[in-house]
MDTraj code that builds the backbone (N, CA, C; nanometers):
import mdtraj as md
import numpy as np

residues = "MET GLN GLN THR ASN ALA ASN LYS LEU ASP ARG GLN VAL ARG ALA ALA ASN ILE PRO ILE ASP GLY VAL SER GLU LYS VAL GLY GLY GLY TYR ARG ILE ASP PHE SER PRO ALA ALA THR PRO THR HIS GLN GLN GLN ALA GLN THR ILE LEU ALA ALA PHE ASN PRO SER THR GLU THR ASP VAL GLU ALA ALA TRP ARG ILE VAL ARG GLU ASN MET THR PRO ALA GLY PHE ALA ALA LEU ASN GLY VAL GLN LYS LEU GLU GLY LEU ARG ALA ALA MET GLU LEU LEU LEU THR ARG LEU ASP SER".split()
xyz = np.array([
    [-0.7060, 1.2418, 1.4746],
    [-0.8287, 1.1665, 1.4584],
    [-0.7948, 1.0182, 1.4556],
    [-0.8610, 0.9407, 1.5372],
    [-0.8375, 0.7978, 1.5397],
    [-0.9066, 0.7315, 1.4217],
    [-0.8349, 0.6415, 1.3583],
    [-0.8865, 0.5700, 1.2421],
    [-0.9647, 0.4483, 1.2898],
    [-1.0926, 0.4408, 1.2555],
    [-1.1717, 0.3245, 1.2937],
    [-1.1580, 0.2174, 1.1871],
    [-1.1951, 0.0953, 1.2227],
    [-1.1913, -0.0137, 1.1254],
    [-1.2864, 0.0128, 1.0098],
    [-1.4007, 0.0736, 1.0382],
    [-1.4954, 0.1071, 0.9309],
    [-1.4326, 0.2071, 0.8344],
    [-1.3556, 0.3031, 0.8879],
    [-1.2862, 0.3993, 0.8014],
    [-1.1838, 0.3303, 0.7125],
    [-1.1116, 0.2340, 0.7708],
    [-1.0114, 0.1598, 0.6933],
    [-1.0783, 0.0837, 0.5794],
    [-1.1881, 0.0158, 0.6106],
    [-1.2601, -0.0597, 0.5080],
    [-1.3173, 0.0348, 0.4031],
    [-1.3713, 0.1474, 0.4463],
    [-1.4251, 0.2471, 0.3550],
    [-1.3170, 0.2909, 0.2549],
    [-1.1971, 0.3189, 0.3048],
    [-1.0873, 0.3613, 0.2169],
    [-1.0508, 0.2524, 0.1170],
    [-1.0488, 0.1276, 0.1630],
    [-1.0137, 0.0173, 0.0724],
    [-1.1167, 0.0012, -0.0384],
    [-1.2443, 0.0113, -0.0040],
    [-1.3506, -0.0032, -0.1041],
    [-1.3451, 0.1135, -0.2032],
    [-1.3299, 0.2334, -0.1532],
    [-1.3209, 0.3511, -0.2414],
    [-1.1970, 0.3459, -0.3303],
    [-1.0862, 0.2911, -0.2770],
    [-0.9630, 0.2800, -0.3556],
    [-0.9824, 0.1876, -0.4763],
    [-1.0795, 0.0969, -0.4668],
    [-1.1112, 0.0070, -0.5781],
    [-1.2110, 0.0711, -0.6745],
    [-1.2370, 0.2003, -0.6569],
    [-1.3311, 0.2755, -0.7423],
    [-1.4721, 0.2175, -0.7398],
    [-1.5136, 0.1738, -0.6232],
    [-1.6491, 0.1227, -0.6045],
    [-1.7315, 0.2359, -0.5440],
    [-1.8417, 0.2737, -0.6119],
    [-1.9217, 0.3855, -0.5607],
    [-2.0024, 0.3468, -0.4367],
    [-1.9635, 0.4046, -0.3234],
    [-2.0344, 0.3782, -0.1981],
    [-2.0659, 0.5104, -0.1301],
    [-2.1650, 0.5044, -0.0417],
    [-2.1967, 0.6193, 0.0421],
    [-2.1173, 0.6130, 0.1722],
    [-2.0812, 0.4910, 0.2134],
    [-2.0030, 0.4765, 0.3347],
    [-2.0042, 0.3357, 0.3895],
    [-1.9271, 0.3164, 0.4943],
    [-1.9177, 0.1878, 0.5642],
    [-1.9407, 0.2147, 0.7113],
    [-2.0148, 0.1278, 0.7762],
    [-2.0363, 0.1411, 0.9202],
    [-2.0188, 0.0053, 0.9871],
    [-1.9900, 0.0096, 1.1162],
    [-1.9775, -0.1141, 1.1933],
    [-2.1149, -0.1531, 1.2447],
    [-2.1472, -0.2811, 1.2313],
    [-2.2748, -0.3330, 1.2807],
    [-2.2663, -0.3577, 1.4302],
    [-2.3759, -0.3400, 1.4982],
    [-2.3826, -0.3746, 1.6397],
    [-2.3642, -0.5256, 1.6494],
    [-2.2741, -0.5688, 1.7330],
    [-2.2484, -0.7112, 1.7474],
    [-2.1379, -0.7615, 1.6567],
    [-2.0809, -0.6755, 1.5741],
    [-1.9691, -0.7150, 1.4881],
    [-2.0034, -0.7142, 1.3408],
    [-1.9035, -0.7034, 1.2604],
    [-1.9216, -0.6996, 1.1161],
    [-1.9360, -0.5572, 1.0646],
    [-1.9508, -0.5463, 0.9339],
    [-1.9564, -0.4154, 0.8689],
    [-2.0712, -0.4100, 0.7699],
    [-2.1218, -0.2915, 0.7493],
    [-2.2279, -0.2685, 0.6516],
    [-2.1740, -0.1700, 0.5479],
    [-2.1830, -0.2076, 0.4205],
    [-2.1406, -0.1200, 0.3119],
    [-2.2661, -0.0632, 0.2481],
    [-2.2773, 0.0685, 0.2501],
    [-2.3902, 0.1360, 0.1865],
    [-2.3455, 0.1822, 0.0481],
    [-2.4070, 0.1230, -0.0542],
    [-2.3701, 0.1523, -0.1923],
    [-2.4460, 0.2739, -0.2444],
    [-2.3791, 0.3490, -0.3299],
    [-2.4468, 0.4603, -0.3956],
    [-2.5307, 0.4032, -0.5094],
    [-2.6272, 0.4795, -0.5597],
    [-2.7117, 0.4299, -0.6684],
    [-2.6328, 0.3904, -0.7934],
    [-2.5127, 0.4439, -0.8097],
    [-2.4322, 0.4127, -0.9287],
    [-2.3647, 0.2759, -0.9206],
    [-2.3688, 0.2130, -0.8050],
    [-2.3016, 0.0832, -0.7880],
    [-2.3756, -0.0267, -0.8635],
    [-2.3014, -0.0980, -0.9437],
    [-2.3573, -0.2099, -1.0200],
    [-2.3467, -0.3376, -0.9371],
    [-2.4130, -0.4456, -0.9796],
    [-2.3949, -0.5735, -0.9103],
    [-2.2477, -0.6180, -0.9079],
    [-2.1746, -0.5862, -1.0128],
    [-2.0317, -0.6195, -1.0159],
    [-1.9576, -0.5421, -0.9077],
    [-1.9885, -0.4126, -0.8935],
    [-1.9281, -0.3326, -0.7861],
    [-1.9584, -0.3946, -0.6502],
    [-2.0830, -0.4337, -0.6310],
    [-2.1235, -0.4885, -0.5025],
    [-2.0491, -0.6187, -0.4736],
    [-2.0291, -0.7013, -0.5759],
    [-1.9551, -0.8269, -0.5577],
    [-1.8084, -0.7976, -0.5262],
    [-1.7508, -0.6984, -0.5947],
    [-1.6121, -0.6602, -0.5664],
    [-1.5982, -0.6133, -0.4214],
    [-1.6936, -0.5349, -0.3756],
    [-1.6903, -0.4855, -0.2377],
    [-1.7012, -0.6012, -0.1383],
    [-1.7844, -0.6989, -0.1697],
    [-1.7980, -0.8150, -0.0813],
    [-1.6675, -0.8942, -0.0757],
    [-1.5967, -0.9002, -0.1870],
    [-1.4666, -0.9684, -0.1904],
    [-1.3662, -0.8935, -0.1023],
    [-1.3665, -0.7607, -0.1109],
    [-1.2783, -0.6793, -0.0260],
    [-1.3147, -0.6984, 0.1206],
    [-1.4441, -0.7003, 0.1492],
    [-1.4907, -0.7207, 0.2865],
    [-1.4451, -0.8566, 0.3403],
    [-1.4567, -0.9604, 0.2587],
    [-1.4184, -1.0948, 0.3032],
    [-1.2688, -1.1033, 0.3344],
    [-1.1889, -1.0263, 0.2626],
    [-1.0436, -1.0288, 0.2831],
    [-0.9967, -0.9255, 0.3860],
    [-1.0882, -0.8411, 0.4320],
    [-1.0513, -0.7305, 0.5208],
    [-1.0010, -0.7819, 0.6547],
    [-0.8834, -0.7331, 0.6941],
    [-0.8252, -0.7661, 0.8238],
    [-0.7984, -0.6345, 0.8957],
    [-0.8830, -0.5973, 0.9912],
    [-0.8671, -0.4670, 1.0560],
    [-0.7378, -0.4527, 1.1350],
    [-0.6731, -0.5632, 1.1678],
    [-0.5499, -0.5524, 1.2455],
    [-0.4277, -0.5292, 1.1563],
    [-0.4448, -0.5380, 1.0256],
    [-0.3335, -0.5150, 0.9343],
    [-0.3054, -0.3654, 0.9270],
    [-0.1829, -0.3300, 0.9508],
    [-0.1418, -0.1908, 0.9505],
    [-0.0823, -0.1568, 0.8136],
    [-0.1324, -0.0528, 0.7502],
    [-0.0780, -0.0107, 0.6213],
    [0.0563, 0.0586, 0.6429],
    [0.1299, 0.0776, 0.5355],
    [0.2586, 0.1466, 0.5454],
    [0.2405, 0.2873, 0.6007],
    [0.1368, 0.3553, 0.5561],
    [0.1123, 0.4913, 0.6030],
    [0.0764, 0.4907, 0.7512],
    [-0.0081, 0.3955, 0.7923],
    [-0.0437, 0.3869, 0.9345],
    [0.0791, 0.3569, 1.0198],
    [0.1659, 0.2683, 0.9709],
    [0.2885, 0.2362, 1.0446],
    [0.3779, 0.3595, 1.0549],
    [0.3876, 0.4342, 0.9461],
    [0.4699, 0.5556, 0.9474],
    [0.4145, 0.6572, 1.0461],
    [0.2822, 0.6749, 1.0471],
    [0.2200, 0.7688, 1.1424],
    [0.2454, 0.7240, 1.2853],
    [0.2338, 0.5940, 1.3114],
    [0.2572, 0.5429, 1.4463],
    [0.4006, 0.5724, 1.4909],
    [0.4965, 0.5490, 1.4019],
    [0.6361, 0.5730, 1.4352],
    [0.6607, 0.7217, 1.4608],
    [0.6028, 0.8057, 1.3763],
    [0.6182, 0.9505, 1.3962],
    [0.5589, 0.9910, 1.5310],
    [0.4375, 0.9414, 1.5627],
    [0.3752, 0.9762, 1.6907],
    [0.4612, 0.9302, 1.8084],
    [0.5162, 0.8094, 1.7992],
    [0.5999, 0.7583, 1.9082],
    [0.7276, 0.8409, 1.9227],
    [0.7903, 0.8759, 1.8104],
    [0.9156, 0.9511, 1.8149],
    [0.8965, 1.0961, 1.8539],
    [0.7777, 1.1488, 1.8375],
    [0.7547, 1.2895, 1.8667],
    [0.7033, 1.3131, 2.0083],
    [0.6944, 1.2086, 2.0897],
    [0.6664, 1.2293, 2.2316],
    [0.7933, 1.2848, 2.2962],
    [0.7835, 1.3526, 2.4096],
    [0.9063, 1.4040, 2.4728],
    [1.0111, 1.2943, 2.4968],
    [0.9683, 1.1792, 2.5461],
    [1.0638, 1.0710, 2.5728],
    [1.1206, 1.0147, 2.4426],
    [1.0343, 0.9963, 2.3446],
    [1.0800, 0.9427, 2.2167],
    [1.1761, 1.0383, 2.1478],
    [1.1452, 1.1665, 2.1497],
    [1.2292, 1.2668, 2.0849],
    [1.3649, 1.2761, 2.1548],
    [1.3645, 1.2675, 2.2886],
    [1.4892, 1.2762, 2.3653],
    [1.5809, 1.1576, 2.3368],
    [1.5236, 1.0433, 2.3017],
    [1.6030, 0.9231, 2.2763],
    [1.6707, 0.9247, 2.1390],
    [1.6302, 1.0155, 2.0512],
    [1.6861, 1.0206, 1.9167],
    [1.8097, 1.1092, 1.9126],
    [1.9026, 1.0758, 1.8205],
    [2.0164, 1.1657, 1.8000],
    [1.9749, 1.2755, 1.7022],
    [2.0637, 1.3697, 1.6765],
    [2.0303, 1.4845, 1.5920],
    [1.9819, 1.4467, 1.4532],
    [2.0517, 1.3538, 1.3878],
    [2.0120, 1.3120, 1.2528],
    [1.8759, 1.2434, 1.2565],
    [1.8538, 1.1581, 1.3560],
    [1.7251, 1.0890, 1.3681],
    [1.6115, 1.1888, 1.3910],
    [1.6390, 1.2938, 1.4680],
    [1.5363, 1.3960, 1.4912],
    [1.5001, 1.4657, 1.3612],
    [1.6010, 1.5044, 1.2845],
    [1.5742, 1.5701, 1.1565],
    [1.5017, 1.4761, 1.0603],
    [1.5425, 1.3505, 1.0569],
    [1.4776, 1.2539, 0.9693],
    [1.3324, 1.2314, 1.0119],
    [1.3080, 1.2268, 1.1418],
    [1.1722, 1.2124, 1.1919],
    [1.0841, 1.3303, 1.1536],
    [1.1380, 1.4498, 1.1647],
    [1.0625, 1.5696, 1.1256],
    [1.0361, 1.5714, 0.9750],
    [1.1365, 1.5298, 0.8964],
    [1.1172, 1.5229, 0.7516],
    [1.0073, 1.4228, 0.7165],
    [1.0110, 1.3059, 0.7806],
    [0.9101, 1.2032, 0.7549],
    [0.7710, 1.2529, 0.7947],
    [0.7637, 1.3240, 0.9061],
    [0.6344, 1.3778, 0.9501],
    [0.5806, 1.4776, 0.8485],
    [0.6668, 1.5636, 0.7968],
    [0.6233, 1.6620, 0.6967],
    [0.5776, 1.5936, 0.5686],
    [0.6499, 1.4909, 0.5250],
    [0.6098, 1.4180, 0.4038],
    [0.4725, 1.3532, 0.4226],
    [0.4499, 1.2947, 0.5410],
    [0.3191, 1.2339, 0.5673],
    [0.2084, 1.3385, 0.5661],
    [0.2355, 1.4527, 0.6283],
    [0.1342, 1.5584, 0.6294],
    [0.1050, 1.6078, 0.4889],
    [0.2077, 1.6276, 0.4097],
    [0.1878, 1.6740, 0.2723],
    [0.1137, 1.5700, 0.1890],
    [0.1460, 1.4426, 0.2095],
    [0.0748, 1.3357, 0.1390],
    [-0.0721, 1.3372, 0.1766],
    [-0.1018, 1.3557, 0.3037],
    [-0.2407, 1.3597, 0.3510],
    [-0.3130, 1.4784, 0.2919],
    [-0.2466, 1.5928, 0.2826],
    [-0.3105, 1.7128, 0.2263],
    [-0.3356, 1.6974, 0.0770],
    [-0.2484, 1.6253, 0.0068],
    [-0.2633, 1.6072, -0.1376],
    [-0.3740, 1.5088, -0.1727],
    [-0.4084, 1.4196, -0.0799],
    [-0.5089, 1.3167, -0.1124],
    [-0.6496, 1.3614, -0.0828],
])
top = md.Topology()
chain = top.add_chain()
for i, resn in enumerate(residues, 1):
    res = top.add_residue(resn, chain, resSeq=i)
    for name in ("N", "CA", "C"):
        top.add_atom(name, md.element.get_by_symbol(name[0]), res)
traj = md.Trajectory(xyz[None], top)
């Protein structure tokens, strides 16, 4: 599943424990944060601060790890690795999958 910028922003807002229903991309650019009824004005201000600092081109550590795993697990990428690198790549892929399942 491809991660959209709205999904990235949604995760960041939720990680700050701000009650939202979701985030969507506006036609013409920008994002819309839909707050749940439990969101206070303070929550809304915190979300606006996160939105103002949001950089969709910034890659998180997990996203970088997934990208590296995807690149290394192509036939050409896998063939270029030595035996230890192949095992390490498979181990890293399993850790990422387990982390994703736990969250």
